[in-house]
C-alpha positions in Angstrom: 0.0 0.2 -0.1 2.2 2.9 -1.3 0.4 5.7 0.1 1.5 4.4 3.7 4.9 4.5 2.6 4.6 8.1 1.1 3.1 9.3 4.5 6.1 8.0 6.3 8.7 9.8 4.3 8.1 13.0 6.1 6.9 11.6 9.3 10.2 9.4 9.6 12.3 12.4 8.6 14.0 10.6 5.9 14.8 13.7 3.7 16.4 15.1 6.8 18.4 11.8 7.7 19.3 10.8 4.2 19.9 14.0 2.2 17.6 12.9 -0.4 14.5 14.7 -1.9 11.1 13.5 -1.0 10.9 12.7 -5.0 14.2 10.6 -5.0 12.9 8.6 -2.0 9.5 7.7 -3.7 11.2 6.9 -6.9 13.6 4.6 -5.2 10.8 3.1 -3.0 8.5 2.7 -6.2 11.5 1.1 -8.5 12.0 -1.2 -5.5 8.4 -2.3 -5.0 7.8 -2.5 -8.9 10.6 -5.2 -8.9 9.3 -6.9 -6.1 5.7 -7.1 -7.2 7.0 -8.2 -10.9 6.3 -4.8 -12.7 9.9 -4.6 -13.8 12.2 -7.5 -14.7 15.7 -5.8 -13.1 16.2 -4.6 -9.5 16.6 -1.0 -9.1 16.6 1.9 -6.3 16.3 5.1 -8.0 19.4 7.1 -7.8 20.8 4.8 -5.1 23.6 2.3 -5.6 23.2 -1.3 -4.4 25.2 -4.3 -4.3 24.5 -7.8 -5.5 23.9 -9.3 -2.4 21.4 -6.7 -1.6 19.6 -7.0 -5.0 19.4 -11.0 -4.5 17.5 -10.0 -1.0 15.0 -8.2 -3.0 14.8 -11.1 -5.4 14.0 -13.6 -2.3 11.3 -10.8 -1.2 9.9 -10.9 -4.9 9.7 -14.8 -4.5 7.6 -14.2 -1.3 5.4 -11.8 -3.2 4.7 -14.0 -5.7 4.1 -17.1 -3.3 1.6 -14.7 -1.6 0.0 -13.6 -4.8 -0.5 -17.5 -6.1 -2.0 -18.2 -2.3 -4.6 -15.3 -2.7 -5.4 -16.6 -6.2 -6.0 -20.0 -5.2 -8.2 -18.8 -2.0 -10.3 -16.6 -4.0 -10.9 -19.3 -6.6 -11.7 -21.8 -3.8 -14.0 -19.5 -2.0 -15.8 -18.6 -5.3 -16.1 -22.4 -6.0 -17.5 -23.2 -2.6 -19.9 -20.3 -2.5 -21.3 -21.3 -6.1 -21.7 -24.9 -4.7 -23.3 -23.8 -1.6 -26.0 -21.5 -3.5 -26.5 -24.1 -6.3 -27.2 -27.0 -4.0 -28.8 -24.6 -1.3 -26.6 -25.9 1.4 -25.0 -24.2 4.5 -21.7 -24.7 6.0 -21.6 -26.7 9.3 -21.6 -24.5 12.3 -19.3 -25.9 14.9 -20.7 -25.0 18.3 -23.2 -22.9 16.8 -20.8 -20.5 15.1 -20.2 -19.6 11.4 -17.0 -20.0 9.4 -16.3 -16.3 9.4 -16.3 -16.5 13.3 -13.9 -19.3 13.3 -11.9 -17.5 10.9 -11.6 -14.5 13.2 -10.8 -16.6 16.2 -7.9 -18.3 14.4 -6.4 -15.3 12.3 -7.2 -13.1 15.4 -5.5 -15.2 17.9 -2.3 -15.9 15.7 -2.4 -12.0 14.9 -2.6 -11.2 18.6 0.4 -13.4 19.4 2.5 -11.8 16.8 1.5 -8.3 17.8 2.5 -9.3 21.4 5.8 -10.4 20.3 6.1 -7.1 18.3 5.0 -4.8 21.2 7.4 -6.7 23.5 10.7 -6.6 21.2 10.2 -5.5 17.6 13.8 -5.9 16.6 14.0 -9.5 17.8 10.5 -10.3 16.3 11.9 -8.6 12.9 14.9 -10.6 13.0 13.2 -13.8 13.8 11.0 -13.2 10.9 13.8 -13.1 8.4 15.3 -16.0 9.9 12.2 -18.1 9.2 11.3 -16.5 5.5 14.8 -16.4 4.3 16.3 -19.7 5.9 19.9 -19.8 5.6 20.5 -16.4 4.2 22.2 -13.4 5.5 21.7 -11.0 2.6 19.0 -9.3 4.5 21.2 -7.9 6.9 22.0 -4.7 4.8 25.4 -2.7 5.0 24.3 0.8 4.4 27.5 1.6 2.6 26.6 -0.9 0.0 22.9 -0.8 0.1 21.9 2.7 1.1 18.2 1.8 0.5 18.3 0.8 4.1 18.2 4.1 5.1 14.8 4.4 3.6 13.3 1.3 5.0 14.1 2.0 8.9 13.1 -0.3 11.6 10.1 2.2 12.7 8.7 2.2 9.1 8.3 -1.8 9.5 7.2 -1.3 13.2 4.5 1.2 11.5 3.5 -1.5 8.9 3.0 -4.1 11.6 0.8 -1.7 13.5 -1.2 -0.8 10.3 -1.7 -4.6 9.5 -2.8 -5.5 12.8 -5.1 -2.8 13.2 -6.5 -3.6 9.7 -7.1 -7.2 10.8 -8.6 -6.0 14.2 -11.2 -4.0 12.4 -12.2 -6.6 10.0 -12.3 -8.9 13.0 -14.7 -6.5 14.9 -16.9 -6.2 11.7 -17.2 -10.0 11.4 -17.9 -10.5 15.2 -20.6 -7.9 15.2 -22.2 -9.3 12.2 -22.0 -12.9 14.1 -23.5 -11.2 17.3 -25.9 -8.7 16.2 -28.9 -11.0 15.5 -28.2 -12.5 19.3 -28.2 -9.0 20.5 -31.6 -8.1 18.5 -33.1 -11.2 20.1 -32.0 -10.4 23.5 -33.5 -6.7 23.1 -36.6 -8.1 21.5 -37.2 -10.3 24.5 -36.6 -7.5 27.1 -39.3 -5.3 25.0 
């Protein structure tokens, strides 16, 4: 979500700390992201130099993005197929303990997200390092040396911490909306009983 990064440029005082203009920072970020999501074949970081090792890390990141896109696509197709089958056959999903599939999704995703959120709140740096060790097994190219790969100055830990907060807030809001939808009929029934 690029606008989120653009908002961070001045908030994190990146022009002051790097000596680059807002425009230079934006171009560097956009070119890096274009590579990561497959919009360009070669790695680039605007006017910033980069090492082979740094570029190889972004190639690894690109692979993770492609895996994410594949998972999203497969899940979207499966969800569409399930919805079509349920509608055509006039079926409903089994409600474990009387709760819907979205409710159990919130419970599982919400619990997992809460654990990660707590870990980030306790020690973001350690969680960030742990994340890299899990997703980039056996690699050390994610530990950037600023003199070789100055793009790291444009991606400070505070930016990634802010990303984590943004993601967890989004998951929390979606979860609350699903739970409201789940429990609204019960609340209406209780209010109806009192009246």
